[in-house]
N, C-alpha and C positions, 0 to 999 in steps of 0.2 A: 829669537830666529835657529831655523837649520841649518849646523854647518854645510858645504859642500860637502857630497863624500866620490871614492871612487869605487865603485861596483863592475858590474859586469850589464848593467840596465844602459840602453847605447841609447836613452832618448833626451834623461834629465837628470844631473847628480846634483842636484837640489832641489829646494822644496816649491812645489808651485804653488803661488800663490791666482787659484781658479780660480776659475766664478762661482763656483758648485755652491751653493750656501751651504749654514752651518748642516752638522751630521741633528743636533736636536733640536732642527724646525723639521721636522721628518717631511714634509711635502716639499719645502722649500729649501732642498738637499744634504740638509746633511753637513755638518761638517763632518756634518755628522750624522746623523740619527736618526741617523737614523735613523729614519725612523725605530728609533731613538725605540727602547723599549718607553714608552708614553704613560708614564705613571701619574694617576694625577687622584687630586679628594675632588671629588663633584661637586654642585651646588648640594648641601645639604642632603647627605641620606640619597647621594643622587638624586637630587628633583627638588620639589621646591623649596619655599622659604620658611622660615624656623616653624612650626607649628601646623601646618597648614595643611591638610591631606590634600593627595591626590586626584585630580578628579575622574579619573576611573581607578578600579583597581587590579592590581595585576589580574592578566586573562592567563587558564591555564592552555595550556597549546593540548591539537590532540594527544592522543590515546597513543597512537606513536609514537608522540615528541619527546611525551614522559621522559626525566630520568630514568638509565634501565641501564645495566650492563652489556656490556657490547665488548667484543673481541680488536685488536686490530682488524683482520681481518676481514671481520663482517662487512667496518668501515671503506674498502679498499676494493675489494672484491671490482671485476674491469665492469660494470656497467652496463658499459658502450663505448668502442675505441675511438680514443684522442682522436679528433680533425683540427687539421692550419691551415688556414684561410690564409694566402696572402692582399693583401690590400693597402692601404695607405696608409699611415703613423696615427695613431688617436689622438697624438698632440704636434702644438709648434713644434718643431725641429728647427735647430738651433744650425744643421749644414742638409748639404742639400740627398733627398730621399731620392734611391737607386744605385747609387753608390757603393759609399763604405755603409751607409744604414737602410738599413731593408726592415716592414712590417708585414705586419699581420698581428692574425689570431687564435688562438685557442680556444678549442669546444669541447666543454666537458663538464660532464654532469653535476647539477649543481648535488649534490647526495647520491654518491656510491651505492651507500647501502638500501639504498630503491630503484626496486628493476627500472620502476614510471618515473623517475626524476628527469624534470626536466632541465634543456641543457644551459649552460651559459657560456659569459662571452672575458677572455681576459687579453688584454694586450699585447703584445711582442713588441720587440726592436730589440735588429739582431746587429752587431754590427761587425762586419769583416773587412776591414782596410786590403788595400790592393796589395802589398807587401804579407800581408798573409799566408802559411803554404797551406795548400790544397785539402792538407789531409788536416789542419789544425784543430785539437778538441777547443773546444769551447768549451770560455766559463762564464756559469749561471751566476746571477747575482741576486741576493736576498734581504731585500730592508725590512723595514723595523716598521714597530707602531706598539703593536697592535696595527693594523690600518695603512700603514702611507702609502704612498705612490712613489715607485722608481721611478714611471715616466716624467714624471714630474719634476720628480727630484733630479734621479742625475742624471735621464737621457735626453730630460730637452735641452740641458745646457751645453752637451758638446757640437762643438765645431769641431772641426776636423784636425787643425790644431793641437787644441784643448786633448780630443783622442789618442793621435798621437803623443804625447807629451805622459797622458796617464797611463796610458793598455799601450802603444806600442806597437806590432803586429797580431797583437794578439787579437780572437775573438772571445765578442763579451756578450753574452744576451742576458737582455732585464725584459722585467714583464708587469705588471700587476698584478697583483695576490686577488685573489676572488674575493668582490665587494669593495677593492678598492679604488681609489685612483680614477681612473677609466675604463673597466669594469664594465660589466651587464650584466645583473644589476649592481645601483654602488648602493653600500651601507651606509648613507652621510644619514645626519642628525640636530637639521639643522633648528632643530628644535631647543636641542640640547645649548648651543650658541645660542639664538635668540635668546630665550631663558636668561644666559650665564650672563650675554651683556645690559640687558634689562638691572637682572642683577646688583649691576657694577651704576647704574646706570639710578641709582635706588628704587626702584621701579617694583610692583608687584609683578612676582614670580606666579603665572595662574595655572593649579594643576601641575604634574610631574613630567618633566619634559625628557625620562628614561622610556616613561612607560605613551607617552607619545610617538613614539621613534617609535619603539618597539609595534607600537599596533598597527601601526600603517603598515609599516615593513611587511609585519605578517599575512594584512590584510591586502596586501598586492601578489602578494602568494612568495614569497621570500619566505625559504624552509632557513631556518636559524642555524638546525642543525649540523648544514650542511656547510659551516663556517668555520670550520676549527683547525690545528696544525696537520692533526694524519689527511686528512683531503689535502691539507693547499701542497702535504707532502708529497701525495698522489698528483698533484698537476704539474709538479716537478719530473718526475718521472713522465708521465705522460708527452711533456712539454719536449722531452727529448727521444721519446720514439718518435712524438710527431713528425722533427726538426729530423730523424734518420741516423741518429744519435745512438750508439750503444753503449760509450760511455762521457764523462762529462769531467770539469773540473767545479765547483760552488767553491762561496764565496757569501756569504751571509752576516750582521750587521744586527747589534742589537738582538729586536725581536728572531730576525735572517737567523739567528748565528744557534736557536734554539730547532728553527726548522729545520737547516741547514742539519743539524746535529741526527734529526729523525728520519732525513732520505736516508741518511746512511745509514742509519741502523734498519729501513725498512726496507731498502732498494741498495745494497749497500753495491752488489757487483756495477750498476752503474755509474755509479763514482770513483772517479781517478786518482782526488786528492780533492781536501776540503779545505779552504782559512775560514777560520771562525774570528770576531772583532767584535769587542766592548760581548762579552757572552753572557749567553742567559743561561743556564743551560735547564734540562728537565726537569734535573729532580728540582726545582726551587719553588718554592712554594710563596709566590711575590702579592698577587693581586694590587693593590694602590698604596701597601702599609711599604711604600719608600723610607729609606733609612737617609733622612734629611738629616739629620746629628751627626751619624756616624761618617757625613762625606764634609759634612763645615765643619768636624773634628781632626779632618786629614791634614782639610787645611790648614787649619793654623795649626799644626802641628808642623806641617813642610816650613811653614812660614820658622817657626821658635827654633828648626832647625839649621835655618836658612842665618847664612852670619849678618849678614845685609838688612835681612829683613828680620832677625828678630833684635837688630841696634835699632834702627829703623822703629818701630814696633813692637818699644818689648813689652805691652801691656794690652795685646790686641786680644791674647783671651779674656781679660779683666774687660776690659773695654764694648769685646764680641754682647757678655756676658749682660756687663750694665743696656747694651743699646737693646739685646733682646726684653730686659724689665721693662726696660720704657717703654718699648709697644705693643709690651704685653699689657701697658696702664691706663696708657694715651698714645691710639696709632701716630706715626709720625707720616708728616704732612711736607710736601714738596709741592712747583710745579714742576710738569715735563709739556713740550712743543710737538704735536703731529708734526713729521718732517713735512707730507705732503702739502697738509691742508694751511698748517703753520700755526694753526689756533694750540692755545694753554689752556692748561688741563687742570687741575688739583689733582695728587696721589697720593696715598694715603696706602701705609705702610702697618699691618698689626705685626705681634710676632709671627704667627704661621704666612703671611705673606711678604714677610721681611725672610724667614731662613727659604720659602720660594724659592726669591730670587736669588739670593746666594748656590740656591742649587741648581738650577735652568744657568745662572752661569757659569759654576762648574759645563757645561758642558764644550765649552769653545777654549779651546787652550789657546785663543785671542784674549779671552776676557779677566785668564787666572790671573795673571801678573796683577793684575790692580785693586781687584778682592778685601785685601786687607788695607789701599789708601781707603777703598769704597768703605768699609766699617770706620776707620778710624773717623774720618774724615763727616761721616753720618754721625757716630758718639759724641764731636764737637760742634756739632749743629750744622755742618755747611755743608747747605744744599744741594748748591749747585752741581756736587762731582754727586751726589745723591741719584740727579732725574739724568745727567749722561749714561751711569748705567743701568741705569729704570727700562727694565721689558716688560710687555704683558707677562704677571711669572706662569701663563699657563701651557704646556707644553701641546693644547691640540687645537691650538690653533696657528695658523699658516701666516708668517710675520713676515713672508712677502706680501698678506692682503691685508695688514693690521688700517681701518683707522679707524680713530678713536670715536666718531663721530656715527656710527655705524655698525653693527654687529660683524663683529672679524666671521674668517674664513674659517675653516673644520680645516688640520696640515694632518689630520687623521679620521676615515675614518668610523666615527662611534660604535654603530650596529656592529664592524666587522670588532674593535676594540673588544666592547662587551661579549661577543660571542664566544669568544677563543678565550679571556681569561676567567671567563666563566665557566669555560668547561673545564680552562685546565687548573685554574683552582680548586683542588679539591676541597678545603676546608673554609672554602669560603662562604658566609653567612651575609655577606652584602645583599641590602637592601636592590641595587640593579640588580645580582644573577638571581633575583627572590622575583624581579620581570621579568628575562631573561629567559630563564626557567628553561635552558638547557643540554643533551646530556654532557655526564660527565666524561670525559677519553676514557679511556685504557689503563687499568693502574699502570701499563706496563707504562706508559707514554709519561709518566711519574718517576721508573725507577732513570738513572745513571744512566748513558749510551759511552759502549765497550765496542770497540776498534780499531783495527791495524789497518785505519785506514790512513796515505798521508797526511799528516793535519799542521796547518803552526796555527796561534794561539794570540792573538794577539790584544793588547788590550793600555789603557792610557792610565795611568800613576792616581791622576785626579777625579776618575769616569767616577759619577756622583750614582749614577742608576745601573750601571752592571757593576760591581768593583774586582779590581785586579783576582779578591778572593774567590772570585766566578771562575772566574779561567781557566785561574789554579784546580775551583773544586773541576770542570770538567777533560782536564787534563789527562787526569790520575786514571781515567778509562782510558783517555788513547795512549792506546801502547805504541803509538809510532809519531808521536806531535810534539814537536818543538812550540818554545814561548816565547815570548815577546815581549814588552814591557816598558813603550815610552815615559819616557820620564815627565814632560809636562802636557802629555798624552791627557783631552778628558774622551766622549762616549764617541770612538768613532778611529782609528787611525790610517782607515784607506783614505788618499787624498787629499789627509788633513796634513800626511809625514811623505815626503817623495821617501824617505827610508823605508814605510811600509810600504809604494807599490813597487817598488827595487824589490822585495824580498817578495810580494806577491807574483811577476813578473818572472823571476828564474824559479822556481820554487813549484808556478804553474807550465816553463819549460822541461823541470825535468822533476819530477817528485820523489825520483828515489835516488836522488841526493840531499845527503843533510844540507838543510835551508843556511842559507849563511845570513844572519841577522845583526853582524856586529856594521851595521850603520845604526845600530841604534845607540849603540852606545857611546856616536859622536855626536846623539841631538842632544843640545845641555838642558840644565834643566832646566826650571819655570825660574825668571829674572822676575822679581817680583818690583814693584814700581814706588 
């Protein structure tokens, strides 16, 4: 647990155990999450079962949608002025609407590179407490995935009391990025989730669910080339303009940090200050190639360097290697219970899913301390502990909706995830990207962002998906940046450590002053079980 600290943040000087779900559960609120860069291996080759051909072959998009070289200005020219429509919240709010919370929707072109583009709707939540100064400069939040919902994950659970503890008297704006959450249209892929569930049940998967989702979206009139980071960045600009703000503060976590960096590059004059958290630099070529081994190595090495952990688990590295070898030869089996129905189910972990489980648990500082014990207990054949730590190892699943006896709901809009990742992973040869067939972003988008905008760079030492080295990479070209690492942190620091919220509060209050990050040194390292 984090010890109380004494800084100028006037609301609470200790970690607040909020009801905000973990960042790794992108739509369930992250400790995380989130939204999380969500990176996973889809069902074999993003589709059907082994050796099975897709029910339909990848369809070529219209000629004007075929991959081609475009410039930044081609993508974000002013196709139509942005509009903001006041209205009721698109989500079920935990606080009364009309006081601190007001809602509406941003109306923007689906594809700004086309003059005749249709308009789409992005729901918005504006939090402005009565104590906020009349001239307060707001902070716009951007979450991860890509494809996670800020409104479902972050805005919906906020009560007046919780908002005060997390954000004080400052103004925050949260919105669902195009194609996500409550946005219209929503680019979800229930076909993919149904196929994953069928495979888990040992059922045959018919056709390629990625192809089926792609075809349905295109046939419904969705222009997949309108769903990329450049268009998302222009949405942030339009949101600020439509609400009458010349300058705003930015906060981005996971993929949202890449989006924040992109706004800083494209529209620097509108950005007063920025915080990037769980950093995903623009220059990273990531796709689905997650370094699970590197993340697990950091966990084991940390235990070896911790006197108590090394004494308790002197053979952790050897036992992990043996456990992995055993699981690869014969899957580890144990029983788990659905907490809602109390039904018991058999769980099987092969080598890949064992790594996935450890990787996923490292998103959460609450689970990291018990992972060496989990490894040792599994190695010893104690499946009781294994069941305690087991969760469906799939970050595309909304864990607040998980039922073992029905297909889970998406935590991330798969269509958005695929469109963005395939447009930015320039070296991609993934079958999914051949199906999605979206335009590549301009080469400039894949270059490091250079900026003198005041910026705080946050990372967790155990972050499995956006390791601290990526934060350091981004900071190298941010000349006015301050970096802070949280020793027990996973993926995303804000709302996980109150120290991070204190830093953010003081920084947004006066970005001209060098941020005081000393509270991070008072956060104790991981206390392994």
